[in-house]
N, C-alpha and C positions, 0 to 999 in steps of 0.2 A: 660606788663608782659603775656599778651596774646601770643605776637605776639612771646615772647621769648619762651614759651612753644610750640608754634608750630613749630620754627625752630628748637627745639629741638627734637620734636616728626618725625619732617621731616629726621631730620640727624640721627636718629637712625632708622628710618623706611628705610632709604637706606641701612645702614650698614646690616639689619637683613634680610631684604626681599631682599635687594639685587637692587639696582639702575638702573632704567631703563629711558632711554632719551627719550623726545617726541619733534616732531615738531608743533607747534599750529598756524594758522592763521587764527581768528574769528572775526566776527564784529557783534555786538547785534544778538549772537546766542544765542538759546535756552540752559539753563543749559545742557538739557540732547542730546542734540548735543556734547558741549562741553566733557560729559564723554564719548559719544559714539567714537569719536576720539582718547580718551588714550585708549579703550578696544581694537580698532583697530591695536593700536602701542605698545603693550604692552600684556604682560600676564595676566593682571589681569581683573575681570569682577565687573561691580559695581550693588550693589542689594539696590533698594530704592522703592519707590511709588511717584504717582503723588503728592499726599499730600506732601511729603517733599520738591519736587523741585518748590513749589510755594512759599517758602521762599527765593529762591536764583535769583536774576537779572539777565538779558543777560547777556553775556560773551562777552567782546573784548578783544583778546589777539593777540600778535603776538612774539611768541619764536621760537627758535632753538635750538637744543639739551641741553633742560633744563631738570633737574631730574623731573621725573613727580610728587613726592609727593611734592615738591617745587611749583609746579605750582598749586595743588590742595589745598594746604593750603592757600596758597596766594587769592584763589578766596571763599575760606569756612573763610577767618579770617574775622570776625564780623558779621557774620551769626548763626544763632539759630541751625546749624548742625555740627556732628560730626561725624567721620569715626571710625569702627575697622576693622581689619584685620582677615579673616579667609583661612588659606591655600591662596588660588587666588581669594580668592572673599572680595570685598571693600565695606565693611557693612554702610552705611550711616544713623544715626539715629538723633531724637531732642534729644539736651542736658536737662539735667534735671536741675529744677530750684532750685537753692539753698536755697530759702527761704525756707518760710512756706507748699509750695507744695511738697507734698511726692508721687506724679504718678510717674512711671518708664517705661522706653521702652522696647519692645522687636520687634525684625526686624529679618525676618525670609524670608525662599524659600520655596513654596510649592510645590511637584513633584509627577508624578506617580509611580508604582512599577517598570514602564518599562524605569525612568528617564528624563522621560520629563515634563518641566515646565506647571505647571495647573494654567491656566490665567480665571478670572474670579470667583474664589471662594471665598465665603463668610468665613471671619475670623471676630470672635466675642468673647471676653473676656466674659467667663459666670459669670452670675452676675452681671454683669456691663455695663454699656451705651458703652463702647467702639466698634466698628465695624467699617469694612471695605473690600474689595475686592482686589484680588491679582492680577498684573500688568499683562503684556506680558509675563514676565520671571516669574511669580509665586511669585515675590515678597511681601511684606507687612512690614506694620508696624505699631504697637498698643502702646499706653498708659494702664498702668493699677495701680490698688493700691495695693490691696492685696497681701501679700509674697506667698499665696496659691493658685495664680491666674491658672484659668485653660481656656484655649481657645477653640473652636470648631470649626469647620472646616465644612462646608456643600456645597453643590450644586447639580444640577441638575443630575449630572453625576458623584456624588461623594457618597461614601460612608459616613456617618457623624463619625466623631473620635474628640474625646478628648483627649488634649495634657497637661499635667503640666508646666508650666514655670519654676519652682523650679531657679527662680533669673537669669536665663540666656539670656542675651543679644541676642543671634543672634541662631534661630532653623530652620534646615530642616528638614521639615516633609514630609514622604513619604505617600501615602494614597492609596485606592483600588480604581478604577474606575468603577461605575455602566453603564458601556456603552451598548445603549441599541442593541439589535441582527443588528439590520438594518447600523447601524454605527459601527460595531466591526469589526478591520482589518481584511483585506484577502489578504493572499500574491497571485499575479498573476504571469505572467512571467515579470520578471525585473522590478517588482515596487510590490506595494500597494493600495489597493483598499476598498472600502464597500458594502456591499448589496446595499443599497440606491444608491451609485453613478456608479454601476458598469454596464456597454454594454454589457456585454456576460454572461455566463452562466458558474456558479460557485457554488460550495456545497462545505462544510467546514465540517469536523468532528474534534471535540475537545479533546485533550486528557483526560477528565474525562470520555467522551462516550467510550475512549479505555480502560482506568483503570478499569472500571467497569466487562470486560470482563476478564476470565480467560485463552484466549488463546496466545500461543507462537510464534505465527505468525502473522505480522501484517494482513495478505489478508483477513484470516476468520474474525478478529475484523470490517473489512469492509461491508461483506456481506450485503446484504439487505438493508444497509443504505443510500446508494446514488441514485437517479434515474438516469437509465442509465449505470450506473456500473453494469456488471455482473461479478460474482466471484464466480465459480466451485471447488470442492475439487477434486481430481482424487485418494486421498486415504487417510486414516484415521493413517496410519505408521508416526510414529513421522519425521516430517523434509518433508514430501512429498507436491509434488507442488501445485499450482493452478493457474487454467485458466482464465486469466482477460482478459475482454473486456470494450468500453466503445462505445455503442451505434453500436454494432455489426459487421462483417468482412466485410471488405473493398477490399479485396484481392482475387485472383482464385490464388490456390495452383501455385507456379513458376514449381513445377515438380513434375507432378501427378502418375510418376513412383516410386515414393517410398512413406511412410507412408501409403501405402493402398488408396494413395488418398484424404488422410484426408489431408487440407490445413493448414499450422501452423498459428497459433492465431493471430491476428492482435495485439499484443499486445501495451497497450501505452507507452509512456514516462514517465518513473523513473526517478525524481528529487530530490536527498534528501539533504537539505541545499544549495543549487543553483548548485551541482555536478550531471549530468548523473549516477546515478548507472552503474557501469560497466558492470555486467552479463544482467541488465534489468529484465524480468521475466522470461528469458530462464533456461532451467535445467541444473544443473552446475555437473551432474555427466555423467560418461560415459560406466559403468557397469550397468547389472540388480541387481535387490534387490527386497524386499517386496515393497516399494515406487516405484519401475518401473520394469512393467511386462516384457515389451516390445513385448507381442502377443497380435495383435488386436482381434482373434477368439473366444482365450479361456478366455482372463483378462478382454476384453474392456475395457482398458486403456491405450490407444495411446498417450496420453499426460501425463502419468505417469512420474515422476522423482524425485529429492532432489530441493527444491525451493530454491534460494539465500535468500529468505525470511525470511526463518528459522533462517537468520544472522541478524534480524532485529528483537531489542526487542520491542512490543508494549509499556512497560513502559517506554522506552528511545524517545517518540514521544510526542512532544510537540501541533501539528496540522496536519490535512491533508487536502489538497486541493484539488478539483477534477476537472479539465477544460476541455468543452467537445466541444464547436462551435468554429465556424471560427475566431470569435473576440479574443478571448482566446489561441487559440492554432497557429495562422499562423504566430507571431511572431518568434516561435521556428521554422519553418518552417518544413522539412520532418520529424524530429524527432516526431514530433509531430501530423503526420497526422493522428494516433489514438488517440488522446488524451493526457492529460496529467496526473499525480499523481504527486504533489508538497507535499513532508514530510519534515517536520521542527524537529530536536531532543530537547530535552528538553532544553527549554530558560533561562539564568540567571536572578533574580529580585534581585535588588536593597534593602537591608534591614540588619538586622542584619545576620550575621554569624551562620548559624545553622545547625542541622545534620537531615537529613530526612532519614528512613528507612521503607522499606515494606514486610513483610517477611508471607509467605502463604503457607501451603500443603495441598493436598489432594489426588483424585484419579481418573485416566481415566479406566471408567467404558464401558464394552464391548456393544454392540450393534450390531442387525442383522446378531445376528448366528442361521442361518436356522436350524432348527431342522430334522432330520436325521432317514431316515427307521430305528426299531431295529433290533436283528438280525432276528426275525421269520419273518417279514415282508421284509427285504432284502432278504432271503434264498427262500421265497416262489416267489418273482419276478423272480429270477433266474429262476427255475425251470420251471417257468411259458413261459420264452424265451427260454428255450433247447427244450420244447414242441412243442413251435412254431415253431422251424427250424426243428423238426422232430429228433432231437439230443438227445443223452445219453451223461451227463457227462462223461469226461475221466480224466484217470489219467496221462497222457503222455505228458509230457513237450513238447511245440512246437504245439499240435495238436491243430484243431480247435474247439475242444469239450473240450481241459482242463478246468479243475474246481477243482481246490484246496479248494476255499473256502466252495463248497458242499460236496466233497467226503475226506479232509484230515482237515481242519480248523475244530475246537471244536463247536459244532453247537451250543452250551449252553452259548458261552463266547459273551461277549457284551461290548464292550467300544466307551464312546463317544469321538470320536477324536478330536471336536471341544475343549473340556473340557482339554483333553490329552496335546493338543498343544497352547493351548493359554489361558491366566489367566482371570478370571471374571473381576477382573481390575488391575491397576498398579499403583504406586505412581507418584505423581508429585509433584515437591518443587520449589519456586520462591524465591530468595532474591535480594533485590535490596538495596543501602545504598549510602549516598554521602552527600557533602556539597553544600549550595547554598550563597550566599551573597553579599555584595561587598555596595557600593555606588551611586549616581547617574552618576558618572564619569566610574567608572571601576566595573562591577559585573560579577561573574563568576557561574559556576557551574559544579560540578565534582562526577563523579557516576559511582558506578560500579554495575553489575547484574551478577547473575547465577541463571541457570535454569536446573534442572535435571529430566528429562523424561523417566520413565522407558517403555520400549515396552510390549506390552499385550503375545508378543509372548514368551512363557516359555524360559530363556536361560539366558547367561549375554549380555542382549540388550537393547541399552539405547540412548538418545539422550541429551548429555550434551553443555550446551554453556554460555561462561563467555564475560560478553560486559563490555567496558570503553567507558565513553559519558564525553568529557570535551569542554565547553564551555566559550568565554571570550567575553567580549564587553566593547568596550572602548569609552568617550566622553571626547572629549576637553571640557575645562571651555567655551570657546567661542560658542560652540556647532557646529563648522565649522569643527571639524575633527571627523568622526565616524570611528572605526574599531572593526572589529568582526572576530573570528576564532574559529574553531571547529577542535574536534579529536575524531572519532568515530571507535572504535576497537572492532570488536566480534571472538572469537576462538571458534571453533565449534567442535565436536565430535559424530560423529552419526555412532552407530554399530547396524547391523541389518545381515537377513539372504542373503545370495547371491541368493537362489533360491526361485523364486516365485513359483514352485511345491509348498511349504508349504501351500500357498494360497487353495489347494486344496484337502488338506488331512482330511476335511470332506464327501470325496466319498469314504475312505477309506472302504472296506467290515468291518462291525462292530463286526464281529468274526475274524480278522487277527491278529495273535499269538502275544505274548507281542515282543514290540520292541526291550527291552535289555534284554542281559542274565544276570544271576546272578551275572558275576564279573561287572556289566554295561558295559559291551561292546555290540555293534551294534549286533543285533540277526541276522543273513544272513541264517538263515536257519530252518527250523521248520518240523520235519521227514520226511528230505530227500526234503522239497520242499525248492527251493532258492528261499528268501525273497528281488528279486532284486527291490523291488520297496519299500525296508523299508525307510518311510522318515524319520526318525529320525537321517539318516545319513548326511540329508539335514544341521540338526543343528551344526554341525561341520564344515560348507561352511561360514564362517563370511563375512562379508562385512562391511568395514570402510572407512568412508570418513571423513576427517580433512578437515575442511573449516576456510580461515583468510581472514577476511573483514577490510579494512580500508579505511575510508572515511573522509578527510579534506578539508575544505574550508578555505578563505581567502575573506574578502567583507572589502573594503577602502572608504569611502566618504568623501570629501573636497569640502567645499563650497569656492570658489574661490571669488567670490563675491555675493552681495543679489540675491538668484534665480538660481545663476549658480554654478554647482555642476561637478568635475571630480568624476567618480566611476571605480572600478576595482572588477571586480568577477573573483577569480581563484581557482581551486580545482584538486583534485586527486582522485580518486577512484580506488582501486586494489580489487581483490578477486581472491585467488587461493585455487586449491585443492588438495589432495593427495589422491588418491583411494587406496584400498587395496580388491582384493577377493581373499581367498586363500580357496585351494581345495586339503586339505591331503589324502591320498592313503588312509587312515584307513576311508575315507566316503564316498569310493565305495564299490560295493560287489568285492570280492577277486579275482572273476573268470572275471573280467573285464580287469586285468592285465593293472590299472592305477599305471603310477608314482606317480601321484599327482603335483600340479602345482599351481603358483597364479598370478595374474594379478594387474599390477602396471599401475594407471592411474594420470597425472598430468594435472590440466588446469590453465590457469595464464589469468585475465582480466583484463586490466588495460584502464582507462580513462584519460586524462590528458585537462585541461579545463582554458584558460584564455579570459576572456570578458571584455575589456576598454570601459568604456561609459561615455557619458556627456550627462548632464539633465539641462532643463533650466525651470523654473517655473516665472510665470508673471501674476499679479493680476492686469487687466485693468478694473475699476470702475467692472461692478458686475462680469466680465468675467475674469475666470481663466484657463489658459492654459499650460501645459507641453509639452515640447518638450524632445525627446530622442533620440540619435544616439549611438550607439556602432557596434562593431565588436565580432564576436566568431571563436576563431582559438580551434578543436577540435581533439585531436588525441585517437584514439581506438587501442589496440591492444589484439589480441585473440591467444594465442597458446595452444596445448594441444598434451600430446603423451603418447603413453599406451605400456607396453611390457607384454611380457607374459615367465613365467622363470618356467622349468619343476623342480622337485624336486628328489633329488637322482639318478643319480648326477645332480648337479643343472646346467642348461643349459638354454640359451636365444635362445626361437625359433622363437618369432614374437615382431616385434617392429615398430613404425611408429611413426611419428611427422610432424605436421603441424604447421604453422604460418602465421596469416592474419594480417595485417594493415588495419586501414582505416582511412584517412583525412577528413575533415570537416570543411569547412572555410565559413562564411558569413559574410554581412554586413546588419544590421538592422535597422529600425526607428520606432519612434510611436509619435503623436501628438493627446494629449488629450485636450479636451476642454469642460470647465463646466460654464455655465451661469444664473447666478440668482439660482445655484444650483437646476435646474430642466431641461435644454437643455442640452443633454450630445452628444458628439461626441467623436469618438475613429477612429483613423489611423495607419493602421501598413504596414509596406510594408518590404520585405527581398530578398536579391539576396544572394545562396548561392550555392556552389560548395559540389560536393562529388568523391572521389576517386575511385568510384563503377562504374563509367562510363568512357567511354576512353574520350582523354582530349579534343575531340570537342565538347562533350555533356555532360559534367559536370555540367555547371552553368544553374541555372532555376532563374527566379524571381515571387513572389508570394507575396500579399496583403490582407488585410481586412477592410472593413469598419463597423462601427458600429453607431447606435446613439440610445438615449434615452430620454425620457419624464417622467420625475417626474409631471405628470397631478394634484397628491393630493394637491399641493402648487398654484394651478391657483385659484384665487378669489372665481371664478364661482362654482369650487368644491367644495372649503371648506365653500361656502354659503349654496349651495343646497344639499350637499350630506356629511354633517357633520362627518356620521359616517365610512367613509371613511378616515382612518389616514394616509394611505398610500398608493400611486396608480402609477406605473410606466409601461408604453408601451417599447420596446426595439426591434431592428430589427438588424440584423447583418448578412452578408455575406463575407465569407474569400476562397482561396484556399491553397491548400501545396502540396509538392511533397511527393513519397516516393520511396527511393532506397532500399529496404529491399528486394535486391535478392542474396545477399550471395557477394563472392569476386571474380573479375578477370575473371569475364565471358566475357568481350570482348577481353582478351587474349586466344590464343589457349592454351589446357593444353594436358599435357602427363603423363602417370599414369606407374608405374612400375607393372609387371605381376611377380608371382611367376616363380621361378627357373623352366624349362622345358629342361629335362636331361642336367642338368647341364649349361643351357644356361638362363640368364635373359632376359625379354622381356619388350617390349614395346607395350604401346594400347594409342589412342588418345582420351582424353573425351571430353567434349561438346565442337561442335565448337564455333568458335569465332566469335563474330561480333560486330563491334566498334559502330552501328546505335543505339541502342536502349538507351532510355534517361530516364528521368523522368514520373512516372504516376503520375496522378493527380488527387485529391481528392478536391472537389468543395461543401462547408458547407453553409447553408442557414437557418436563425433560425427566428421564431417571440416569442416573451413571453410578458405575463403580470404577474404584480406581486402587490398583494392587501394585504392593511394592515387594519385591522377593531378595533373597539374599543381600541385605542391607542395601536395598532399592537400588541393586545393580541393573535389576530386571524389572520394570515398570511397564502398568499396562493398563488402558484406559478406556472403557465401552463406555457408549451415550445412546441412549434411544431417544427421540425426541420425536414432537408434534405440533407443526404450526397450522393453525386452523385462520384464515381472515375470512372476515363476513363484511356485509355490508358495504359490498363493493363501488368505487364511484365509477361508474361507466356511462358513455352516452345513451340516451333515448331519444327516440323520434317521438315529434308532436303530430298530428293527426293529418297533416299534411304532407309527410313523407318529404320533404326536403330538406337537401343536406343543412341549408342554413336555420333548418326548424329544429335541430339535433338540439339537445340541452343536457348538464351533466345532473346526475341523481344518483342517492344511493339503492343499491339493490341486493336482494337476499341471496346470491350468488356467493359460494364457499368453496373457498381453494384451499387443498391441503397438503402442507409438504410434512413426510414423516419419514425417517429413516434411520440407518446405525450409522457411527462413527466410530472406530477403532482406531486405538494408537498404541504400537507396544516400543520400547525403548530398552535397549541392552549397554551393558558394557563387558563384554565377555573377555577382554583383558584390560586390566589396569593397575601398570607397577610403573617404579621408578622412571624406568627408558621407554617403555612401549605402552602405547594404548590405541584400545580397537573399541568403537562407540557405534552401534546401529538402528536406525530407527525406521520402522513401518508404520502409515497410514492409510486407512482405507475408509473410503466414505459409499456409503450405500442409499441414495435418495430416492425418492417417490413422490412425485406430483400428480395431484388429481384434480380437477373440475369436480368435486366432489355433488353440487348441485346448480342449476340454474333455471330456474322457474321461467316458462316464456320464452325460453332463447330462440324458440321457431318464429316469434313475431320482434324478433328485436335486429341490430346492424351486426350481430354477432353469429346470426344464423349462419350455417357454411364455413364458420372459421374454426369454432370451439364446441367440442364434441361431451357433453357430461360424462361422468364416470373414466375419461381419459385425462390425460396430462396435457397441458397447457401447450406444449412444443409438441403434440399430436396434430397432423397435417392431414386432411381428407383428400386424398389422390385419387387420381384416374387409376383403377385395376388395367395393368398392360398385358395384354395377351401374346406378346412376341411379334414376330415377322411372318404375315403372310404368306405361305408359299408362293400362291399363285401372282396375287397383285405385285409383290416386294415390299408392299408398305407396312408399316406398323398398325397393329390391330391392338383393342381395345374393347375391354367387357365395359360397356356404361351401365350397365343394370347396377354395379356395387362400386364401391369405393374400398380402395387401398389404405389401412390407417398407419400412418408412419410416427412413430415417435423419436422426436431428434434429442430428446432428453436424455445427459448420462446415465446409463445403468450403474456403473460404480466408477470411480477414480481416485487416486493417490498416489505416493511417494513412496519409495526407499531409499535410505539415506547410509552409507558408510562412510565414516574416518579413521583413519590408518595414521598413530603418530611412532617415529623412535627416534629415541633422541633428539637429535634436531629438525628430523624430517618429517613433513605432515603430507598426506594426502587423503583425498575425497571423492567421492561419485555419486550423482543422485539420479534415479531414474525415477521416471512422472508415466504413468499410466492411465488409461482412460477407455472405458468400454461405451460407446456410442454408434448412432446411425448419423450420416451426414449427407446434404447433398454432393453428389461425385460429377466428374467432367463431361459425361457424357450430357448431361442437362446443360452446360453450356455450349460445346458443339454442335449440339442440336437446337441450338436457338436459332443458328445461320444452317440452314440444312446441306448436308456436305455434296460436293459438287460446284458451290459457289465459289467464285475465284479468291477462296479463303484456303490457304493451307491446314492441313489436317496433322494429329500426332502420328506419330510412324505407327505405334502401339493402337492404333484404333481398330474397333472389332471389324469383324468378318462382315464384309457388308453384301446385300442380295445382289445377284448377277444374272438370275435366269430362273424359270418357273420350276418350282421344285427344290431350289438350293436352300438348304437351312441354314440361317445366319442369324447373327445378334443384329444388326444394323440393317436399316430398310435400304432401297433402291440410292443410288444418286440421281439428282435433279439440279439442273441449272436457272428453273424457273422460280421465283420467288411467289408466284400465286399457283403454285400446282400443287395436286393431292397431296404430293408428297412433301412440300413446304408446309402444308398444314397438319398432316399428321407428325412432320418434325417438331410440328409447334407444342401438340397436344402430347409429345414424348416427354416435352421439359413440365407439363404439368400432371406426370403419372409418377406409380411408387418406383420405376425401374431409373428414374433420377434421382435416387437415394440407394446408399448400398453401407457396406460396412464400415465405418470411419473409426476404428477403434486404433490404438498404436500404443508402443511401449518406446518411451524415447528418452534416449540418455540426455539427461537434460543438462549435467553442467559436472565437468571434472577440474580438479585441482590439484597441485605438486606444490611445495614451499620447502625451501631449506633457511635455518636460522645462525647466523654466525654466532660463536662461542664469542660470550660476554666479553672475559677477559683478553680475547685477541682484538677485541674492537677499541680497549683503552687508549691506545696510543694515534687511534685515529680521532678520538675525543668523541664518537659513536655509541650512545647507550644502547640502540637495537639496531641489525640491518638483517634485512631477508629477502630475498629472490624467491618468484614462485612465475609459475604457468598458470593461466586457466582456460578452460573451454567451455562453450556455453552453445548447446542444440548441437549434439556433436553428432548423432545418428538416430534414424528412427525404424523402429520395425513395425511394419503395417503390411496391410492386403489393400490401401487403398490407393488407387493409381493416378498416377499425372502430376498430383498436387498434394499441399501439406493437408492431412488430415484435420489437422487444428484448425487451418483458415479455411480449407474447403473450395477454393478457388483455383479454376484452372487460369483465370486471367489474373495474376494477382504477384505482388511484390511478395515473393516466398521470403522464410524466415530465415537469417544468412546463421552460415555457423561462427560461431567468433571465437576467436583464438587470440590471446594476449600475452605478453610476457613484462613482468615488472617489477621494481624494487618497493620496500618499505623500508623506511630509517629515520631513527631518533635522536638527536643532539642533546 
């Protein structure tokens, strides 16, 4: 009868599940080997325990093309085991006794939320003696008696969970891992590691830290949180850019004739889901706006622009890893010469499909609005200036003494122009929603986000963004095939004002007439005085930039045989912009006769990537080694065009279009060895080629070597220093190239000149030179990682040195003409070295209360170690060997001459002012009690920066421009000791000259250090049992604040932005709620 039943079962199974043939040849083989061979030849996987297999004898069999279920039934015939089928799982179980024994059997599998099998977990039936542990596949089998039996799953790295059996015969249980921070998975270049086993320098920012901040841009959410990573805002305008550097500036400005000699920042490589971000951290605008003033002398904002990271919503980010040393960056080659920022978007988590939503609203509150003189103070200042020059105010337009503010404007009128043009606060709204779920084989997340941030500038100005995030992961039954893909798309619309002159409206005379007439039109005349400088007309000159950002990636991993995998990483990143700057005729004074015009601009960044790889892992005794080899094929394309159209009648007057292509190819490899979990070795090598060099110079070879020793696992340390729970020493050395010189410099270039008497002209560009090649950065580092009190206290110390040589810089030919310059390698050496310290502690960790704190400190030092022949180069007077690249040779200020009342200078020597930070870092505290949680993050920086005196002295005090209420005491009579020179109304007077020289002196720089209370959050989570009636799985309300207040001696402007005429960083306050269904 049993044989008949088994035969019928085999027939039914083969027809319902689909018969699969097997070929087996075994002699006295363990039953596990028999099952494994079936798994290798079919789509099925077995779930069983060691205890179950003990009932089965060795297998001897020799069959060809037999139905797998026939073979399986024959082997199980007469044994106490049976099986059931769930999808493609064959689950073995112990048959129930049909006699008086009422025990039942449940079989199952325990997996993590990421779908990984959880081996070694303890599975126990509550209030019954039955207990077991999961095998290497997460499988288990238990007997129980009670119909209401509940199993409990626990383990060293598992959050205990209870699960009702409900008489089911098979359970798949997903649990949360309690992974120690040292063993948490960290993403690195082409792989993963943990803090415990890493041989290089890595820092990780989790999604929770990002979610506790109301930032609309990812970069400010990282400020001060990673040692060695320096992020600085250029403006507080919505969508404005941030400068980003890892461990300082490595390269000299390749073209000192542009950008006022300021070197472009050495930006780190930005990678999102394994694909290089097409625009990286380059500004994506062509035209000026409030965020991009474009004038160094007046606005002190040479790096201002529109940030591509305004298209990356922090709410869509799962984690950010920052890689800094040679060990972590060398395998990426020249692209990572300045470090790497790896960004991973929100990941799918297996489990019941659910809806998540995050809604918040709040205000951006204006800060750093300088208090200006009132009408009386301003008029007194003007009258004194005329007296100092021996002039009387006059009413003749164009005269040197023309002063309608004194003779025509209402002397009793007062307007606070800051309040007139800028709101005290502006609303900001965020909405994020999506679905997430799946099982251990197929999981997904799909979300949509919306952000609307209004501008503090009055008018129809805003920054809006919509984001779509989709991520899918698939894992085959036998775990050999793993695929994942993502699609991230954002659409942005940033509307601002075209003219940065609006940033200077605070200097408008406080008694300036009304700006709009009774009809609401621009008031261009007051009592026969032409109001040529009426700034309200600038509000009619809108600037709009629309951005389109797409990032997609596909990863494939297939295990050919045990330990050997084929891998593929492919992706695309595209970033497009459409810019419009409108200048209607009505925005200009009628007497100027402007027709009106508008500018159109487009930019298109594209990156295509494909990286085939293979990986082999092997465990030999106590030694684990991994070999990785692969290739990179990357193509970048950048094209931009701009046009100007005149209005009424329409006419195209200017147009240009440029397209640049960049091809990058490389072969790379890595060898990683871990012996006994405490002796570590990592080797990487890369050969890469760049199209930015001539054909004979395109390829370079780069490598790294790193070692680590987990000395805390040594017996002598455990015995004599038991309070050290973790200790690791690490050393690394690596080199990488740099090809950041632009395009086609090895070719001769020609440019069209404007028409000259109806003839088209041509001019030569920089001279071609095919001899230059890679510059090289060599990185060395030593690190010590320590954990105390079971890792509740962690200390990480790093000492590094980076040297960049073979600098790619501009040289002059014998003609010394601007167009006769050429690019060449030069033996100048730039060195960055320093210390980085990170301390993390958990002083309180109990069931209801927790307190964690973290401090990071960076102490960098930048130096131009050598520059042979600098005195005969374009860099003479800009860089000084032995000093940092941020050191400025400035005129030595000698105070105010007590007799003449003019600024005095010592022209026989220079003042050297280093603008690079001396140290910087952050301090974080997070406290939780039951369902309450709050945290505070403080950022600090020690530095010198350009002060407001430079900007207010660019226009001599005494002109028809209002001054700060706290302006320095100015000279008024012979013998008067003052900090500021005498006033003047003349733009070409000796006082005007010395005022300009002041802007070039050391007095225009001062201490710009600060301690900023960067972020505060508070949240409350409702009890889950109280939410059951509502259908909610989670509900949390929160309050978040950003840029709360700043402690600094820096006056009149933000010490981070350092511009008196700026859109200051706003203080953000939002309230919101998070829920899950």
